[in-house]
C-alpha positions in Angstrom: -44.5 185.8 134.9 -43.9 182.0 135.7 -46.1 180.8 138.4 -49.0 180.2 136.4 -47.9 176.3 136.6 -45.5 176.5 139.5 -47.8 175.1 142.1 -48.6 171.7 139.9 -46.2 168.8 140.9 -44.4 166.5 138.5 -45.3 164.1 137.0 -48.5 166.3 135.8 -51.4 165.4 133.6 -53.5 167.2 131.1 -56.7 166.4 129.5 -57.6 168.0 126.0 -61.4 167.9 125.6 -63.8 168.3 122.3 -64.4 166.5 119.0 -62.3 164.8 116.5 -63.9 164.5 113.0 -63.3 162.6 110.3 -61.1 164.9 107.6 -61.5 164.7 103.8 -59.7 167.0 101.6 -59.1 167.8 97.9 -56.2 168.9 96.7 -55.1 171.4 93.3 -55.2 168.1 91.5 -58.4 167.3 92.7 -57.6 164.3 94.9 -59.1 163.9 98.3 -56.9 162.2 100.9 -58.9 161.4 104.5 -57.4 162.0 107.8 -58.8 163.0 110.9 -58.9 166.3 112.8 -60.4 168.9 115.3 -59.2 172.1 116.8 -58.5 170.3 120.5 -56.8 167.3 118.8 -54.6 169.3 117.0 -53.4 171.1 120.2 -53.3 167.6 121.9 -51.2 166.0 119.0 -48.8 169.1 118.9 -48.4 169.1 122.7 -47.9 165.5 123.2 -45.2 165.7 120.8 -43.9 168.9 122.2 -43.7 167.5 126.0 -42.3 163.8 124.7 -39.5 163.8 126.5 -41.2 165.1 130.0 -43.0 163.9 132.9 -46.0 165.4 131.4 -48.6 163.2 130.4 -51.5 164.1 127.3 -54.6 162.5 127.6 -57.6 163.2 125.3 -61.4 163.1 126.2 -64.3 163.0 123.8 -67.2 160.2 122.3 -66.6 158.3 119.7 -68.8 154.9 118.2 -67.8 151.6 117.8 -67.0 151.9 113.8 -64.0 151.3 112.2 -63.3 154.9 112.2 -63.3 155.4 115.8 -61.0 152.2 116.0 -58.4 153.8 114.1 -58.9 157.2 115.9 -57.7 155.7 119.1 -55.0 153.9 117.4 -53.7 157.2 115.7 -53.8 159.1 118.9 -52.1 156.1 121.2 -49.1 156.4 118.5 -48.9 159.9 118.8 -48.6 159.7 122.9 -52.0 160.4 123.7 -54.0 158.6 126.5 -57.1 157.5 125.5 -58.6 156.1 128.8 -61.5 158.5 128.8 -62.4 158.0 125.3 -66.3 157.3 125.7 -67.7 155.0 123.3 -71.2 154.9 122.0 -72.8 151.9 120.2 -75.3 154.2 118.1 -73.0 156.9 117.3 -70.4 157.8 114.8 -67.8 160.5 114.4 -68.7 163.8 112.5 -67.1 164.7 109.0 -65.9 167.8 107.4 -64.4 168.5 104.4 -62.0 171.4 103.0 -61.1 173.2 100.4 -58.2 175.5 100.4 -57.8 178.1 98.0 -54.3 179.7 96.0 -53.9 181.7 99.2 -54.0 178.8 101.5 -57.8 180.0 103.0 -60.0 177.2 103.8 -63.7 176.5 103.7 -65.5 173.8 105.3 -68.8 171.7 105.2 -69.7 169.9 108.2 -71.8 167.1 108.6 -71.5 166.5 112.7 -75.2 166.9 113.3 -75.6 163.6 114.9 -71.9 163.2 116.2 -70.8 160.7 118.9 -69.2 164.2 121.0 -72.4 165.8 121.0 -73.4 163.5 123.8 -69.6 162.9 125.5 -71.4 164.5 128.5 -74.8 163.1 128.4 -76.7 160.6 130.7 -75.8 158.9 133.7 -73.3 157.2 132.4 -70.9 160.0 131.3 -70.4 160.3 135.3 -67.0 158.3 135.2 -65.8 160.7 132.4 -66.6 163.7 134.4 -65.1 162.5 137.6 -61.8 161.2 135.6 -61.6 164.8 134.7 -61.0 165.5 138.7 -57.8 163.9 138.3 -55.7 165.7 135.9 -53.6 169.1 136.5 -54.7 170.9 133.5 -57.9 170.9 131.5 -57.9 172.5 127.8 -61.0 173.1 126.2 -62.0 175.7 123.4 -65.3 177.4 122.3 -66.0 174.3 120.0 -65.5 172.1 122.8 -68.6 174.0 124.5 -70.7 174.4 121.0 -70.9 171.1 119.8 -72.5 169.1 123.3 -76.0 169.2 124.0 -77.2 171.4 126.6 -77.2 168.9 129.4 -73.7 167.8 128.7 -72.8 171.1 128.5 -73.8 172.1 131.7 -72.7 169.2 133.5 -69.2 169.7 132.0 -68.9 173.2 133.3 -70.0 171.9 136.8 -67.4 169.5 136.9 -64.7 172.4 135.8 -65.7 174.7 138.7 -65.5 171.4 141.0 -61.8 171.2 139.2 -60.8 174.3 139.6 -61.6 174.3 143.1 -59.3 171.4 143.9 -56.6 173.0 142.2 -56.7 172.1 138.5 -56.1 174.9 135.7 -58.2 175.5 133.2 -56.8 176.4 129.9 -59.3 178.1 127.0 -59.0 178.4 123.1 -61.9 181.1 122.3 -62.2 179.6 118.6 -65.8 180.8 118.1 -67.7 179.7 115.2 -71.3 181.2 114.9 -72.7 178.4 112.9 -72.6 176.2 116.1 -74.6 178.1 118.4 -78.5 178.6 118.4 -77.7 182.4 118.6 -75.0 184.7 119.7 -76.5 185.4 123.3 -76.5 181.7 124.2 -72.6 181.6 123.3 -72.0 184.6 125.7 -73.3 183.6 128.1 -71.6 180.3 128.1 -68.2 181.6 126.9 -68.8 184.3 130.5 -69.7 181.2 132.6 -66.6 179.5 131.3 -64.1 182.6 131.6 -64.6 182.8 135.2 -63.0 179.8 135.8 -60.4 180.1 133.5 -56.6 180.8 134.1 -54.7 181.0 130.7 -56.8 182.1 127.6 -55.9 181.8 123.7 -57.9 184.2 122.3 -58.0 184.5 118.4 -58.8 188.4 118.0 -61.2 188.1 115.0 -63.2 185.7 116.9 -63.7 187.5 119.9 -64.7 190.7 117.8 -67.5 188.7 116.6 -68.4 187.5 119.7 -68.2 190.4 121.9 -67.6 193.1 120.1 -64.4 194.3 121.5 -63.6 197.8 120.0 -59.8 197.1 121.0 -57.2 195.0 122.4 -57.5 196.9 125.5 -61.2 196.7 126.0 -60.7 192.8 126.0 -57.9 192.8 128.4 -60.1 194.5 130.5 -63.1 192.6 130.1 -60.9 189.2 130.9 -59.2 190.9 134.0 -62.5 191.3 135.6 -63.3 187.3 134.8 -60.7 186.7 136.7 -58.3 185.3 133.9 -54.6 185.4 135.2 -53.0 185.3 131.6 -54.6 186.5 128.3 -52.8 185.6 125.2 -54.4 187.4 121.6 -53.4 186.0 118.5 -53.6 188.2 115.6 -52.3 186.1 112.7 -49.3 187.5 111.1 -49.6 190.4 113.6 -47.5 190.3 116.8 -49.4 188.4 119.2 -50.3 190.7 122.8 -49.9 188.7 126.2 -51.6 190.4 129.2 -49.9 189.2 132.3 -52.5 191.4 134.4 -49.3 194.0 134.9 -48.5 194.5 131.6 -49.0 193.9 128.3 -46.3 192.0 126.1 -45.8 192.3 122.5 -44.5 189.2 120.6 -43.7 189.4 116.7 -44.3 186.6 114.7 -41.8 184.4 112.7 -42.5 185.1 108.3 -43.3 182.1 106.4 -41.5 181.6 103.0 -44.8 180.1 101.9 -48.6 180.1 102.8 -49.4 176.2 102.1 -52.4 175.8 104.0 -53.6 177.9 107.2 -55.2 174.8 109.1 -54.6 174.3 112.8 -52.4 177.7 112.7 -53.8 178.8 115.5 -54.6 175.1 117.7 -50.8 174.4 117.1 -49.6 177.9 118.5 -51.8 177.1 121.5 -50.0 173.8 121.8 -46.2 175.1 121.7 -47.7 178.1 124.2 -48.9 175.8 126.7 -46.0 173.2 126.0 -43.9 176.0 127.2 -45.5 177.2 129.8 -46.0 173.8 131.5 -42.2 173.1 131.4 -41.3 176.4 133.0 -41.1 179.4 130.2 -42.0 182.3 130.6 -44.9 183.9 128.8 -42.4 185.9 125.9 -40.7 182.4 125.2 -44.1 180.3 125.2 -45.3 183.0 122.7 -41.7 182.8 120.1 -42.6 178.4 120.5 -46.1 179.2 119.2 -44.9 181.6 116.4 -42.1 179.3 115.8 -44.6 176.0 115.5 -47.9 177.8 113.6 -45.3 178.8 110.8 -44.5 176.1 110.1 -47.4 174.4 110.3 -48.7 176.2 107.9 -46.3 175.8 104.9 -47.3 172.0 104.8 -51.1 170.6 103.7 -53.3 169.6 106.6 -53.7 170.1 110.3 -51.0 167.7 111.6 -47.5 167.8 109.9 -45.5 164.8 110.0 -43.4 164.5 113.2 -40.1 164.6 111.6 -41.2 168.1 110.0 -41.8 169.1 113.4 -39.2 172.5 114.3 -36.8 172.8 117.1 -37.9 174.9 119.6 -35.5 177.4 121.4 -33.9 175.9 124.6 -35.4 176.6 127.6 -32.9 178.5 129.8 -32.1 177.3 133.5 -33.1 180.0 134.9 -36.4 180.1 133.7 -37.0 176.2 134.5 -35.6 176.8 138.0 -38.0 179.5 138.6 -41.6 177.1 137.5 
């Protein structure tokens, strides 16, 4: 199956919608380092790197302040090849902040300060009309459950309305579930918003544990049935070290992962998988090859500290065959 993005023309424009925060991380020696991170930002950076020599452009859409941290964020994104023309800058707001602690197994604990973060108001007010209108010009829009959760109710409703209009115009919608209960007032509200979005989604990249917690699925088969009923064309089920499962509408593919020599930090494992999967699909790869790209990047990311590995540490991806590229 290689038809999901077949009708999209080159050059292709991709927007990732979400929140980037100030990241603080303490290592085993007690040293604290500062960086920037967020689920969709991590995905955006890896996607831009993997599409660097193609006709695919990648933009990040969010709201920041007018402070030095916000300015440095944009400069960092631009250095990674991300477009920032649709980043809103709010004069009375700041980015959110989070602190990471990592145990000996590489598992993380997060502490957040994001209640007044600028990203919450990204689509609020009449000033957001320009940002929302700009989304209609993209070929692909990617967002996550966190992208929805951090928004105020007004902005969330306006974003969903815009995504519906974009999809009517031919835009493909890609969704990573990333369910975080603490960001929602209650489980029922989250379920309602997810179900509204899934009716618009073409490609879903799902972390199994998150959907079990949100929807209570008893098996992957039950999940696939529900997503198919919502109209999702392609569902990728991420299951950590276990094989990922891909439902294409006609069959379920099982793609084993790669083994890490040593797990240092699992931050952005799922985000990087999603980036590589999407990068491969946009460049003509089929779902099986895309999953192998996803596993390859994720297993490298978890062997480094932090969400974003350095560009020289990026692994080489399996080459796309001519036959696959020709079908896309």
